[in-house]
C-alpha positions as CSV (number, residue, x, y, z in Angstrom):
1,M,-118.7,-145.6,115.9
2,A,-116.4,-147.2,118.8
3,K,-115.8,-143.8,120.3
4,I,-119.6,-143.2,120.4
5,M,-120.2,-146.3,121.9
6,K,-117.9,-145.7,124.5
7,N,-119.4,-142.6,125.6
8,I,-122.9,-144.3,125.9
9,Q,-123.2,-144.7,129.4
10,L,-123.7,-148.4,130.6
11,H,-127.4,-148.3,132.0
12,H,-128.2,-146.6,128.7
13,K,-126.4,-149.8,126.7
14,I,-128.2,-152.2,129.2
15,L,-131.7,-150.9,128.4
16,A,-130.9,-150.6,124.6
17,A,-130.0,-154.6,125.0
18,L,-133.5,-155.0,126.9
19,V,-135.5,-153.5,124.3
20,L,-133.6,-155.1,121.4
21,G,-133.9,-158.5,123.3
22,A,-137.2,-158.1,123.8
23,L,-137.9,-157.5,120.1
24,F,-135.5,-160.3,118.9
25,G,-137.3,-162.5,121.2
26,A,-140.9,-161.5,119.8
27,L,-139.6,-161.8,116.4
28,F,-138.0,-165.3,116.6
29,N,-140.6,-166.9,119.0
30,V,-141.1,-170.5,120.0
31,S,-144.0,-171.7,117.5
32,K,-147.0,-173.1,119.9
33,F,-147.9,-175.5,116.7
34,E,-144.6,-177.2,116.5
35,L,-142.6,-179.9,118.3
36,G,-139.2,-181.6,118.1
37,L,-139.6,-185.5,118.2
38,T,-136.8,-187.5,118.5
39,Y,-137.4,-191.3,118.1
40,I,-135.9,-194.5,116.8
41,H,-136.3,-195.9,113.2
42,D,-134.5,-199.1,111.9
43,G,-132.4,-198.7,115.0
44,K,-131.1,-195.5,114.4
45,E,-131.9,-192.3,116.5
46,Q,-133.6,-189.8,114.0
47,T,-135.1,-186.2,115.0
48,I,-137.9,-184.4,113.0
49,D,-140.2,-181.2,113.4
50,I,-144.0,-181.9,113.5
51,R,-146.0,-178.8,112.4
52,N,-149.4,-178.1,112.3
53,W,-151.1,-181.0,113.4
54,D,-155.0,-181.7,113.9
55,S,-154.7,-184.7,116.0
56,F,-151.8,-185.9,118.1
57,E,-152.4,-189.4,119.8
58,F,-150.4,-191.4,122.5
59,L,-150.7,-195.1,121.7
60,Y,-149.9,-198.0,124.4
61,A,-150.0,-201.2,122.5
62,D,-152.4,-199.9,119.9
63,T,-154.9,-198.5,122.1
64,I,-155.0,-194.7,122.7
65,I,-154.3,-193.8,125.7
66,A,-154.3,-189.7,125.3
67,S,-155.5,-187.5,122.3
68,F,-155.1,-184.1,121.7
69,G,-155.9,-181.2,119.5
70,K,-153.8,-178.6,117.0
71,D,-154.0,-176.0,120.2
72,D,-152.8,-178.2,122.7
73,Q,-149.1,-178.0,122.8
74,I,-148.5,-177.2,126.4
75,R,-150.6,-180.1,127.5
76,I,-148.9,-182.5,124.7
77,L,-145.7,-181.6,126.7
78,Q,-147.0,-182.1,130.2
79,F,-148.8,-185.7,129.2
80,F,-145.4,-186.9,127.8
81,K,-143.4,-185.5,130.8
82,R,-145.4,-187.9,133.0
83,L,-144.3,-191.0,131.2
84,T,-141.8,-192.9,132.5
85,K,-138.6,-193.9,130.6
86,E,-140.1,-197.6,130.0
87,Q,-143.4,-196.5,129.2
88,R,-142.1,-194.1,126.2
89,E,-140.2,-197.0,125.0
90,H,-143.4,-198.9,124.5
91,T,-145.5,-195.6,123.6
92,S,-146.0,-194.4,120.1
93,I,-147.2,-191.3,118.6
94,K,-149.8,-191.0,115.8
95,I,-150.1,-187.8,114.2
96,D,-153.1,-186.9,112.3
97,R,-153.9,-190.8,112.5
98,R,-151.7,-191.4,109.7
99,Q,-148.2,-191.2,110.5
100,T,-146.7,-193.6,113.5
101,Y,-143.7,-193.1,115.8
102,T,-142.3,-195.7,117.5
103,G,-139.6,-195.6,120.2
104,I,-139.9,-192.0,121.1
105,R,-137.1,-190.6,123.0
106,A,-137.8,-186.8,123.5
107,L,-140.3,-184.6,122.8
108,E,-139.9,-180.7,123.2
109,K,-140.5,-177.4,121.7
110,V,-138.4,-176.6,118.6
111,K,-136.0,-174.0,119.9
112,T,-135.4,-170.8,117.8
113,I,-132.4,-168.5,117.6
114,A,-133.7,-166.4,120.4
115,V,-133.7,-169.5,122.8
116,M,-130.3,-170.6,121.7
117,I,-128.4,-167.8,122.9
118,K,-129.5,-168.5,126.3
119,P,-126.3,-169.6,127.3
120,L,-124.7,-166.3,127.0
121,G,-127.2,-165.0,129.7
122,I,-126.5,-167.7,131.9
123,L,-122.6,-167.1,131.7
124,F,-123.6,-163.5,132.7
125,I,-125.6,-164.8,136.0
126,R,-122.5,-167.3,136.7
127,L,-119.6,-164.3,136.3
128,L,-122.0,-162.1,138.9
129,M,-122.4,-165.3,141.2
130,F,-118.8,-165.9,140.6
131,V,-117.6,-162.7,142.3
132,A,-120.4,-162.4,144.9
133,V,-119.0,-164.5,147.7
134,P,-115.4,-163.5,147.7
135,M,-116.7,-159.7,147.4
136,V,-119.0,-160.3,150.4
137,F,-116.5,-162.2,152.6
138,A,-113.7,-159.6,152.1
139,S,-115.3,-156.6,152.3
140,L,-117.7,-157.6,155.7
141,I,-113.9,-158.6,157.0
142,V,-112.7,-155.3,156.3
143,G,-115.9,-153.7,157.4
144,A,-116.1,-155.6,160.8
145,A,-112.7,-154.9,161.7
146,S,-113.4,-151.2,161.4
147,L,-116.5,-151.3,162.9
148,G,-114.7,-152.2,166.3
149,D,-116.7,-154.0,168.9
150,M,-119.6,-156.5,168.9
151,R,-121.8,-153.9,170.7
152,R,-121.5,-152.1,167.6
153,V,-121.8,-154.9,165.4
154,G,-125.2,-155.5,167.2
155,R,-126.5,-152.1,166.8
156,L,-126.0,-152.0,163.2
157,G,-127.5,-155.6,162.9
158,G,-130.4,-154.7,165.2
159,K,-131.2,-151.5,163.2
160,T,-130.7,-153.3,159.9
161,I,-132.9,-156.5,160.8
162,L,-135.8,-153.9,161.8
163,W,-136.0,-151.7,158.8
164,Y,-135.8,-154.7,156.6
165,L,-138.9,-155.8,158.3
166,F,-140.7,-152.8,158.1
167,S,-139.9,-152.6,154.6
168,I,-141.3,-156.1,153.9
169,V,-144.4,-155.4,156.1
170,V,-145.0,-152.1,154.3
171,A,-144.7,-154.1,150.7
172,M,-146.8,-156.8,152.0
173,S,-149.7,-154.2,153.1
174,I,-149.5,-152.6,149.8
175,G,-150.0,-155.9,148.0
176,L,-153.1,-156.9,150.4
177,V,-155.0,-153.5,150.0
178,L,-154.5,-153.5,146.3
179,V,-155.6,-157.2,145.9
180,N,-158.6,-156.7,147.8
181,L,-159.4,-153.5,145.9
182,I,-158.9,-154.4,142.2
183,Q,-160.1,-158.1,143.0
184,P,-158.6,-159.6,140.4
185,G,-159.5,-163.2,140.9
186,T,-163.0,-162.5,140.1
187,R,-162.1,-161.2,136.6
188,I,-161.1,-164.6,135.4
189,S,-163.4,-166.6,133.4
190,T,-164.5,-169.9,134.5
191,E,-163.1,-170.9,131.2
192,S,-160.0,-169.5,131.6
193,R,-159.2,-171.1,134.9
194,E,-159.9,-174.3,133.6
195,K,-157.8,-173.8,130.6
196,L,-154.5,-172.4,133.1
197,L,-155.1,-175.4,135.3
198,T,-154.8,-178.0,132.8
199,E,-152.1,-176.4,131.1
200,F,-149.7,-175.4,133.9
201,Q,-150.9,-178.1,136.3
202,T,-147.6,-178.5,137.8
203,D,-145.8,-181.9,138.7
204,L,-143.9,-180.3,141.7
205,Q,-144.7,-182.8,144.6
206,T,-142.1,-180.8,146.9
207,T,-142.9,-181.2,150.7
208,V,-141.9,-177.8,152.1
209,P,-141.5,-178.4,156.0
210,P,-143.0,-175.8,158.3
211,I,-140.9,-172.6,159.4
212,D,-138.9,-173.5,162.2
213,L,-137.2,-170.2,163.7
214,V,-135.1,-171.7,166.0
215,D,-133.6,-174.2,163.5
216,M,-133.2,-171.1,161.3
217,F,-131.2,-169.2,163.9
218,V,-129.3,-172.4,164.9
219,K,-128.2,-173.0,161.3
220,I,-126.7,-169.3,160.8
221,V,-123.6,-170.9,162.5
222,P,-121.8,-173.1,160.2
223,T,-120.5,-176.6,161.3
224,N,-117.8,-175.9,157.8
225,P,-117.5,-172.3,156.9
226,F,-115.7,-173.5,153.8
227,S,-118.7,-175.6,152.9
228,A,-120.7,-172.7,153.5
229,M,-118.8,-170.5,151.3
230,S,-118.7,-173.1,148.5
231,G,-122.5,-173.7,148.6
232,G,-123.3,-170.1,149.1
233,E,-125.2,-170.0,152.2
234,M,-124.8,-166.3,152.9
235,L,-126.0,-165.8,156.1
236,Q,-123.5,-168.4,157.2
237,I,-120.7,-166.6,155.4
238,I,-122.0,-163.3,156.9
239,F,-121.7,-164.6,160.6
240,F,-118.4,-166.2,159.8
241,A,-116.8,-162.9,158.0
242,L,-118.1,-161.1,161.1
243,M,-116.4,-163.5,163.2
244,I,-112.9,-163.0,161.6
245,G,-113.5,-159.1,161.6
246,V,-114.5,-158.8,165.2
247,S,-111.8,-160.8,166.5
248,L,-109.0,-159.2,164.3
249,T,-109.9,-156.1,166.7
250,M,-108.8,-158.2,169.6
251,I,-105.6,-159.3,168.8
252,N,-102.2,-157.6,168.5
253,P,-102.8,-154.7,165.8
254,L,-99.2,-155.6,164.0
255,K,-100.7,-158.9,163.3
256,A,-104.4,-157.9,162.5
257,Q,-103.3,-155.2,160.2
258,P,-101.6,-157.6,157.5
259,V,-104.6,-159.7,157.6
260,I,-107.0,-156.4,157.1
261,D,-104.9,-155.2,154.3
262,F,-105.1,-158.8,152.5
263,F,-108.6,-158.8,152.3
264,D,-109.3,-155.0,151.9
265,G,-107.0,-155.3,148.8
266,L,-109.1,-158.7,147.7
267,S,-112.7,-156.3,148.3
268,D,-110.9,-153.7,146.0
269,L,-110.1,-156.6,143.2
270,M,-113.7,-158.0,143.4
271,I,-114.8,-154.4,142.6
272,K,-112.9,-154.1,140.0
273,M,-113.7,-157.3,138.7
274,V,-117.3,-156.6,138.5
275,G,-116.6,-153.4,136.8
276,M,-114.8,-155.5,134.1
277,I,-117.7,-158.2,134.1
278,M,-120.6,-155.0,133.4
279,N,-118.7,-154.8,130.3
280,F,-120.6,-157.8,129.1
281,A,-123.7,-157.2,130.7
282,P,-125.6,-155.7,127.6
283,F,-124.6,-158.9,125.6
284,G,-125.8,-161.1,128.9
285,V,-129.3,-158.9,129.2
286,F,-129.9,-159.3,125.4
287,A,-129.8,-163.1,125.6
288,L,-131.9,-163.5,128.7
289,I,-134.6,-161.1,127.7
290,S,-134.6,-162.9,123.9
291,A,-134.9,-166.4,125.3
292,T,-137.5,-165.3,127.7
293,V,-139.6,-163.6,125.5
294,G,-138.9,-165.9,122.8
295,E,-139.8,-169.2,124.9
296,F,-142.9,-167.7,126.8
297,G,-144.4,-164.6,124.7
298,F,-146.7,-162.2,125.7
299,D,-149.8,-164.2,125.4
300,I,-150.2,-165.4,128.7
301,I,-150.4,-161.9,130.2
302,Q,-153.9,-161.2,128.1
303,T,-155.2,-163.9,130.4
304,L,-153.8,-163.0,133.7
305,F,-153.7,-159.3,133.1
306,W,-155.6,-158.5,135.8
307,Y,-153.3,-160.5,138.4
308,A,-150.1,-159.0,136.6
309,F,-151.7,-155.5,136.9
310,T,-152.3,-155.6,140.5
311,L,-149.1,-156.8,141.2
312,L,-146.9,-154.9,139.0
313,L,-148.7,-151.6,140.6
314,G,-147.9,-152.9,143.8
315,L,-144.2,-153.0,143.2
316,A,-144.2,-149.7,141.4
317,I,-146.0,-148.0,144.2
318,H,-143.4,-149.4,146.8
319,T,-140.1,-149.4,144.5
320,F,-141.1,-145.7,143.3
321,G,-143.1,-144.3,146.1
322,I,-142.4,-145.7,149.3
323,L,-138.5,-146.7,149.3
324,G,-137.9,-143.2,147.3
325,I,-139.6,-141.1,149.9
326,A,-138.1,-143.2,152.6
327,V,-134.4,-142.3,151.4
328,K,-135.1,-138.9,150.8
329,L,-136.6,-138.6,154.4
330,F,-134.2,-140.6,156.2
331,S,-131.0,-140.7,154.4
332,G,-131.2,-137.2,152.9
333,I,-130.3,-138.2,149.7
334,P,-132.4,-136.5,146.7
335,Y,-134.9,-138.8,145.1
336,R,-133.7,-138.6,141.6
337,K,-129.7,-138.9,142.8
338,F,-131.2,-142.1,144.3
339,M,-132.9,-143.6,141.5
340,N,-130.5,-142.9,138.7
341,G,-128.0,-144.3,140.8
342,M,-129.9,-147.4,141.1
343,K,-130.4,-147.5,137.1
344,E,-127.7,-150.4,136.7
345,P,-128.7,-152.4,139.4
346,M,-132.4,-152.5,138.4
347,L,-131.9,-153.3,134.9
348,V,-129.3,-156.2,136.0
349,A,-131.9,-157.4,138.8
350,F,-134.7,-157.1,136.6
351,T,-132.9,-159.3,133.5
352,T,-131.2,-161.9,136.1
353,S,-134.2,-162.3,138.3
354,S,-131.6,-162.8,141.1
355,S,-130.9,-160.4,144.1
356,A,-127.4,-162.8,144.8
357,A,-126.1,-162.1,141.2
358,T,-127.1,-158.6,141.6
359,L,-125.4,-158.3,144.9
360,P,-122.0,-157.2,143.7
361,V,-123.3,-154.6,141.1
362,N,-125.4,-153.3,144.4
363,M,-122.7,-153.2,146.6
364,K,-120.5,-151.2,143.7
365,T,-123.4,-148.6,143.2
366,C,-123.8,-148.1,146.9
367,E,-120.2,-147.2,147.5
368,E,-119.3,-145.8,144.3
369,K,-122.7,-143.3,143.3
370,L,-124.5,-143.2,146.7
371,G,-121.8,-142.5,149.2
372,V,-122.3,-145.7,151.6
373,P,-119.0,-146.5,152.8
374,K,-117.8,-150.2,152.4
375,N,-118.0,-151.2,156.2
376,I,-122.1,-150.8,155.6
377,T,-122.3,-151.9,152.4
378,S,-120.6,-155.3,153.3
379,F,-122.7,-155.7,156.3
380,V,-126.4,-154.3,155.2
381,L,-126.3,-155.5,151.5
382,P,-125.7,-159.3,152.1
383,L,-128.0,-159.5,154.9
384,G,-130.7,-157.9,152.6
385,A,-129.9,-160.6,149.7
386,T,-130.8,-163.2,152.2
387,I,-133.7,-162.0,154.6
388,N,-135.1,-158.7,152.6
389,M,-137.4,-159.7,150.1
390,D,-139.9,-156.8,149.5
391,G,-141.2,-157.8,146.3
392,T,-141.3,-161.6,146.9
393,S,-143.4,-160.8,149.8
394,M,-145.7,-158.9,148.4
395,Y,-145.8,-161.4,145.2
396,Q,-146.7,-164.2,147.9
397,A,-149.5,-162.1,149.6
398,V,-151.3,-161.1,146.2
399,A,-150.5,-164.2,144.7
400,T,-152.2,-166.1,147.5
401,V,-155.2,-163.8,147.9
402,F,-155.9,-163.9,144.1
403,I,-156.0,-167.7,143.8
404,A,-158.2,-167.7,146.7
405,Q,-160.5,-165.5,144.8
406,V,-160.7,-167.6,141.9
407,Y,-161.5,-170.5,144.1
408,G,-164.2,-168.2,145.7
409,F,-162.7,-168.0,149.1
410,D,-163.7,-165.4,151.1
411,L,-160.5,-164.5,153.4
412,N,-161.1,-162.6,156.5
413,L,-158.5,-160.1,158.1
414,A,-157.5,-162.8,160.5
415,Q,-156.7,-165.2,157.5
416,Q,-155.0,-162.1,155.8
417,L,-152.9,-161.1,158.6
418,T,-151.9,-164.8,158.7
419,I,-150.6,-164.4,155.3
420,L,-148.8,-161.3,156.3
421,L,-147.0,-163.0,159.2
422,T,-146.4,-166.3,156.9
423,A,-145.1,-164.6,154.2
424,V,-142.5,-162.6,156.2
425,L,-140.9,-165.8,157.3
426,A,-141.4,-167.5,154.1
427,S,-139.4,-164.3,152.6
428,I,-136.6,-164.7,155.1
429,G,-136.1,-168.2,154.0
430,T,-136.4,-167.9,150.4
431,A,-132.9,-168.0,148.5
432,P,-132.0,-165.3,146.4
433,V,-132.3,-167.1,143.4
434,P,-134.6,-167.0,140.4
435,G,-137.9,-169.0,140.4
436,V,-137.5,-169.8,144.2
437,G,-140.5,-167.9,145.3
438,I,-142.9,-169.9,143.7
439,I,-142.1,-172.9,146.0
440,M,-142.1,-170.9,149.3
441,L,-145.9,-169.7,148.3
442,I,-147.0,-173.4,149.0
443,I,-146.1,-172.6,152.6
444,V,-148.2,-169.1,152.2
445,L,-151.3,-171.4,150.8
446,K,-151.2,-173.7,153.3
447,S,-151.2,-171.3,156.3
448,V,-154.8,-170.3,155.1
449,H,-155.9,-173.5,153.5
450,V,-156.1,-172.5,149.9
451,P,-155.3,-175.4,147.6
452,E,-152.2,-175.9,146.2
453,E,-152.5,-176.7,143.0
454,G,-153.8,-173.4,142.8
455,I,-150.3,-172.3,141.9
456,A,-150.7,-173.6,138.3
457,L,-153.0,-170.5,137.7
458,I,-149.9,-168.2,138.1
459,L,-147.1,-170.4,136.5
460,G,-147.5,-169.3,133.0
461,I,-146.7,-165.7,133.9
462,D,-144.3,-166.2,136.9
463,R,-141.0,-165.7,135.2
464,F,-141.9,-162.7,133.7
465,L,-143.2,-161.5,137.4
466,D,-140.1,-163.1,138.9
467,M,-138.1,-160.7,136.9
468,C,-140.1,-157.3,138.2
469,R,-140.5,-158.6,141.9
470,T,-136.6,-159.0,142.0
471,V,-136.3,-155.3,141.3
472,P,-137.8,-153.8,144.4
473,N,-135.8,-156.5,146.3
474,I,-132.7,-155.0,145.7
475,V,-133.9,-151.4,145.7
476,G,-135.0,-151.9,149.3
477,D,-131.7,-153.3,150.4
478,A,-130.0,-150.1,149.0
479,A,-132.4,-147.8,150.5
480,V,-132.1,-149.8,154.0
481,A,-128.0,-149.3,153.2
482,T,-128.2,-145.4,152.7
483,I,-130.2,-145.0,156.0
484,I,-128.4,-147.0,158.2
485,A,-125.5,-145.0,156.8
486,R,-126.7,-141.8,157.7
487,S,-128.0,-143.0,161.3
488,E,-124.3,-144.1,161.6
489,G,-122.9,-140.7,160.6
490,V,-121.1,-142.3,157.7
491,L,-122.9,-141.1,154.7
492,D,-121.3,-139.4,152.1
493,K,-123.5,-137.3,150.4
494,K,-121.3,-135.2,147.8
């Protein structure tokens, strides 16, 4: 049995873990009719599970301040979340107008085993993030030192950024065309809209500053490079590594070579470490997917089917159509070889929802399976994980038009071009971590004066779509890496 398992390719193990995790999460999903209540009784803290209530009331000084029914689990939790700590201490809960609980300390969903194993998945993500910064830093120094001078670095950077911007614009254009053709916002009923707004009304009061391109450019230069490394500021790390790499070409080769050899060895060490970490991938993937399905389920997809369908169709067209064809045309790598090579990064991206966590796997794949040399992957891919967000940009465009359609706003061509421009800039400023795209969406909504509270319409399904839109993000990075390598004449197509 052990020999059979050893012979199974890693991406097949990850895919199996993905399917089994989804089934496990569906089997042990969190009940919508159960809540865990922690309260004070006789001076001691006690926890009980409340199930299948008909009436759920909050009382303050014996006065009912909120009343909910049996289908209102999310609304109950939202109301409790808005109470201050002091209010909770003086608030009591009455179930079915009989049993009353005072001294409320906590109220939450009752976790199942599918949700309890999530820390295994978080550990997998942390392991990937753990190697990302040293791997990028070391390999980029070696890569920049081998490039020679700043002119070649500048040419490489210019081509990379232009390709990334082109890819983002194409992705958004696909999304805007589809959302205008399918009109998902007109297919949601008034009842469903009110239900979503009530249940998923976000308490987020984050003030998102306007995009300042000058400030964004200035902050690429870190005042403290070690602080940038500890904080995972990828653009600043890239700048620091490039400065070291280029400077190494300007000093005595006898002194430069030991430094280059050290970082070259560190880069190889990180690649080996990624291989070790990936042996844990099936377990991490299983835990992440089971927790996601167990907590959120698939019910919300029924309500937002047309919105999800529109975005998923656009993501599929861009990932498996545009990017695959672009690789074939501009790098010469066969479509099948590229997509087969990208299986592991795509599966890791889908389950972790993080371009940054997938970066070490993507770099390893591009070097070992697609023939892109280290000096290209170490420059192009970290830059892509920071600024190239094909899936995120498409999502912001589709979500904005969808919310506008739900509210009955008719966005003209000029407004949709504004969405395109704003989403491009917002995607550049989007951190490569799970869930941050929903915050950057506020910028896009503001640009065309669509109500920000409309975000509540899509919050319920956002976790699943976040997983999906991370895939084209990292595939786009790899596609550009192969194209740049071909343009530099260094792509190994064996």
